[in-house]
N, C-alpha and C positions, 0 to 999 in steps of 0.2 A: 138832373144835376148829379144825383147820387150815382146814376148809371154811368155818366161820363167819367166821374172820378174813379169808379171801379175799373172801367175800361183802361183809363190812363195808367192806373196802378198795375194792371195786368201787363200792359205793354212794357212798362218800366222793368218789371220783374223778368220778363222774357229777354229784354235787352241785356240786363245784368247777367242772366244765366248764359246767354250766348257769349258775352264778353269773357265770362269765366272759363268757358270751354275752349276759347281761342287764345287765351293768355298763355304766354310761354315763360318758363323759367329763363333766367339770364345770368351770364357771368358778370357780376356787378363790378369787380375790380378792373382796373385798366390793364392788368396783366395777370397771368397765372403764375404765381411765385412759389417756388419750392426751395426751402433751405436745407442743405446737407450739413447737419450739425454733428461733428464727430471729433475724434483725435486726428488732427492733420499732421502733426509733427512728432508725436511721442511714441510710446511703446506699442500702441495698437495701430499706428499709421499704415503699416504695410498691409494689414488685413482689411483696413477700413480706409480712412484718410482720403488722399487724392484719388485713389481708385474708386471709392464710393461716389465722389463728385463726378468722375468720368462716366461711371455707369448710369448715373441720373441724367447726364447730358445725352447719353446714347438713347435713353428712353424718350427724352423730349424730341430728339431728332426723328424718331419714327413717326411723329405727328407733324413733321415739317416745321417744327419750332413754333407752331401756333395752333390754337383751337378756336374755331368759329370767329376768326379775325383777331383774337386776343393773343399777344405774344406769350410764350412760355419762358420764364426766367428761372435759371437754376443758380442759386446762391450757395456760398460755402462759408463756414466759420469753424474755428478751432476752439473747443471748450477745455482743452488741456486736461481732460478727465476730472474736472472740478465741478461738482454738482451745482454750486452756487453760481459759477460762471455760466454753466449750461442754461440754467433758468433765466439768468440775466440776458443772455444773448437771444434766447427764444422769446422772451417778453418784448425785447426791442424789435425783433423781426415781426412779430405779430402786430405791433403798433405801426409798423411800416408797410403793412399790407401783405405779408407772407401768409398764404392760406394753409400750407402744409410743411412739416419738417420730416426729413428722412434720415435714416441710419440711427442716430442717437448715441452711437459710440458705446462707451463702457456702461455697465448696469447702474452704477450710482448716479451718473449724469442723466441717463435715460429716465430713471425713476423720478428725478427732480423735474424734468420736462413734462413727464406724464402727470404730475400733480398740477402743473400749470394748465395743460390742455383739458384736464377734467373740469376745471373752472371756466375756461373760455370756449370750449367746444371746437377748437381747431383740430386739424388732422395731424396725427403722429404716426409715421410709418417706421416701426422699430425693426432694424435689421442687425445692428451690431450687438446690442445688449441681449443677454440670455437669462437673466434672473427670472426665476419662476414667478415672482410676485407680480410681474408686468401683466400676466393674464390670470393671476390668482387674486389675492386680496387687494392688490393695487390696480385692478383692471379699470379701464376708462372707455366709455362708449364710442369715442372717435379715435382711439389708439389701437393699432394692430401690431402684434408681435409676428414678424414675417418669417424669419429664417431659423435661427437656432433657439433652443432654450435648455436649461439645466436638466429638466426632467427627461426629455427625450434623449439628449446626448448621454447622460449618465446611465440611464436605464438600458439603453442599447449596448453601450460599451461593456457594462458589467455582465449583462446577459450573454453577450458574445464570448467574453473571456471565461465565464463560469460554465460554459458548455464543455470545456476541456480541463478545467482546473478549479479545485475547491480550496486551494492554498490561501493562507491569510494575507491580507492586504495592509499596506502602509500608505498614507496620504501625505504628499507635500502640496499644500493648498495655498493659493493666493488669498491674502487677507482682505477680501473685498466681496461685494454682494454676489457676483456670479460664482466665484470660487466657493463661497459658503453653500450656495444652492446646489452646485454640482456635488460636493462632498456629502451633504445631507441626503440627497437623493440616492447617491451611489451606496452609502452605508445602509440605507433602508433596503435597497435591492439585494445587497450582499447577504444581509441577515435573512431576508425573505427566501433566498435560494440556498440557505443552509451554510453560508460561508462565515468567515470571521475577519475582524479588523484588528490588527496587532497594534496599531497606533497611528498617530498623525502629527503634523506640525504645520503651523501657519507661517507664510513668508510674505514680507512686504513687497508691493509692486516695485519692480526695478532692482531687486536684489542681485548684486553682481556675483556673489560667491555662495553656492549651495552646498559646499563641502560639509558643513556641520549638520545640515538636514540629511544629506546622503549617508553620513555616518550613523545618524539615529535610525534611519531606515535599515541600514545594514545590520545593526545590533538588535533590531526589534524581533527578529525571527520571521519576518514577513518574507514571502516569496514573490509577491506581486507589488510593485511600486507604482502607485498612481501619481503621475505628474499632472498636477491640476493648477497650473500657473499660467493661464492664458495671457499672452503678452511677453512672458518670460520663458515659454516652453523651450525655445531654441537653446537658451543658456543652460537650463536645468538638464535637458536631455544630453547635450554635449558633455556636461560635467559628469553625468551618470555613466556615459560611455568611457570617459577618461578614468573613472573609478573602477571600471571593469566589472560593474554589478551584473551585467548580463552574462559575462563569462563565469561569474560565480554562481549562476543558477537563478538569479532574480529576474523576473519578467518585468520589463519597463512598459507601462501602459499610459500613453498620453490621453488624458480625459477630454480635452478640447483642443483638437489639432486640425490644421488646415494645410492646403497645398503650399502656402507661403512659408509655413513653418518647416515643412519637409525641404523646401528649397534652401532655407537658412541652415538646416542641420546637416542635410545630405542623406543619401540612401543608405550609406554604410551604417550610420547610427540608428536609423529608423526601420531598416528592412524587417519585414515580417510583422510590423505593428498593425493592430486592428484599429481602425479609425471610423467614426461615424461622421458622415457629411450629408448635407442636403443638396449638394451640387458638385459635379465634376465634369470636365469638358467632354467626356465621351459617353455621358449618360443618354444622349440623344443627338440626332443630327442638328436640331435647333440649338442645343447647348454648345456643340462644337462650332457652329457658325458664329454665335455670339462671342464665344471665347476667343476665336481667331481674330474677330474684329477688335475686341478689347486688347488683345496682345499687340495688334498693329499700332495701337495708340500708346500703350503703357509698357510694352516690352516685358510683360509678365502676364500669366494667366489670372483670371479673376478668382478671388477667394469666394467662398460660399456667401460671405457677408456682402461683398460687392455685387455678386450676381443677384442676391436678394434685394438690394437697393434698386437695381435695374427693374426687377419684376414688380416691386411695390410701387415705384413711381409710374411705371407703365400702366399698371392696373388703375391707379388713382387718376391718371390723365384720361384713360379710356372712360372712366365713370364721369368725369367732368364733361367730356365730349358727348356722351350718351344722354346726360341730363341737361346739357347746356346750362350748367349752374356751377357756381363755386361755393354754394351753401354746404357747410360741412355735413349736416344731418342728411341732406338729400344725396350727396356724393357717397357718404358712407353706406347708406341704405342700398345704393346701386352696386357698390363694391361687394357688399355681402350677398347680394342677389345673383351676382355674376361669378361663375366658376373662373378660377385662375388657370390659364393655359398659355404658356409662353416658353422661352428658352430655359427658364429656371425650373418650372414644373408643368406637367400636363394635367394634373388632377388635383389642383389646390382649391380650397374654399375657406372662407372666414367663418369660424364657429361663433356661437353666441357669447363665448368668453373672450372674444377678440383675438383668438389664436388662429393664424392661417395654417391649416393642416395640409400636409402633403407627404409624399414619399420621402423616406430617409434611406441612406445607403450605407451598409457596412462594407468597408473596403479594406484591403490589405496593402501595405506599402511593398512595392516591388524590390527585389534585390537589384544591385547595380547591373547584373548580367541580364535581368529581365527587361530593364528599361530600354526603350527604343530611341531615347534622346531627351533633350531638355523638356522638363515639365511632364514627362511620362512617368508618373510616380505611383499610381495605384491601380489595382484591379478589383473588380466587383466581386464581393463574397455573397451578399444577400441584399434584396430590396425589402425594406420594412414599410408596410402600408400604413397610412395615417392612423387607422384605428388601433394599431399596435405601437405606433411610434410616440404618440402624444398622450399627456395625462388625461385619463377618462373624465368626462364632464361630471360624473357623479362624485368625483373627488375634489371638484373645484370649489374654491371659496369666493369666486367672482360673484359680485352682487347682481350681475346682469344675467346669469344663468337662470333659466326658468321664467324669465319675464318677457 
């Protein structure tokens, strides 16, 4: 009897073991839902907004609109750059079965959403927001900062400018999280390279008249004016041109500038400016193909943020397909184990601090005479590899580093 019981137990254990080896993960939801949460109608809408939604849809279409029989649904919502509204919309989406949120929009809103995903373990694919905190002290295990950040942008811009000039700087900075991060990083790099900062002033988002700030810059003795007002760059740079600051010997340096900003300002006011970007349409044949397809839909080239949304959503969906799962931890593990290679970047990877690292590009705005036509705005000056572009891990305050 004891022998029979032992044999039965052994058979049961073998059966369970075999069941375990043949069991598959599964997509438990009735659909794969990704919400594009960003500024749809406000000051950041041109660089993010409907273009980010379109980019996410383009990524979904590459999978035929479904994965393993489950439809892919791309949703959109406007958080109006309000952190409390962003958190509320994200909470509602998650309760309605959304597995991932993309873009995130402005940094204040993205940080609010990141607090939420830290608690519920959902996926957050940050493309719009650039505050350093997102992959520093506020990092979260299922949130990835994909496109830009203040450290890489400010460090590269300052380093590029100071190769030829050690003149003092003046900052006109947007009074919000990303603006503060950019200026703090830039100031540190200026001092590190032996430069000086003559002063600075903070500007509220949506400021219509920069004349008082430009007068302060003019009287400060600075020779380099850092325009650090993402969302208002076009307004500030146009007014700096009208003031004739460049003609008076002051170099205008846009700290966070994109192709959509050049389109708004024009080549005359921005010619010769050095800009750091993570994407432009001629960086590779794949980038050109994606950009042309995006242009056919939107009648505008994709910003680096919109291209980043495409890349992040595509990488997420590939991980869902590869794991046949919508479990956040399993999908994120696969995303981190898989190199990122697509129209946005060919050598990306997600680090342990949840920063997706990739090449950045120092480009120079063309003169009107150099441009071959619409949206032909920049020429490549230098490629900045990931180990030089992004904050070193040994400087990180992210609690995930080293674990």
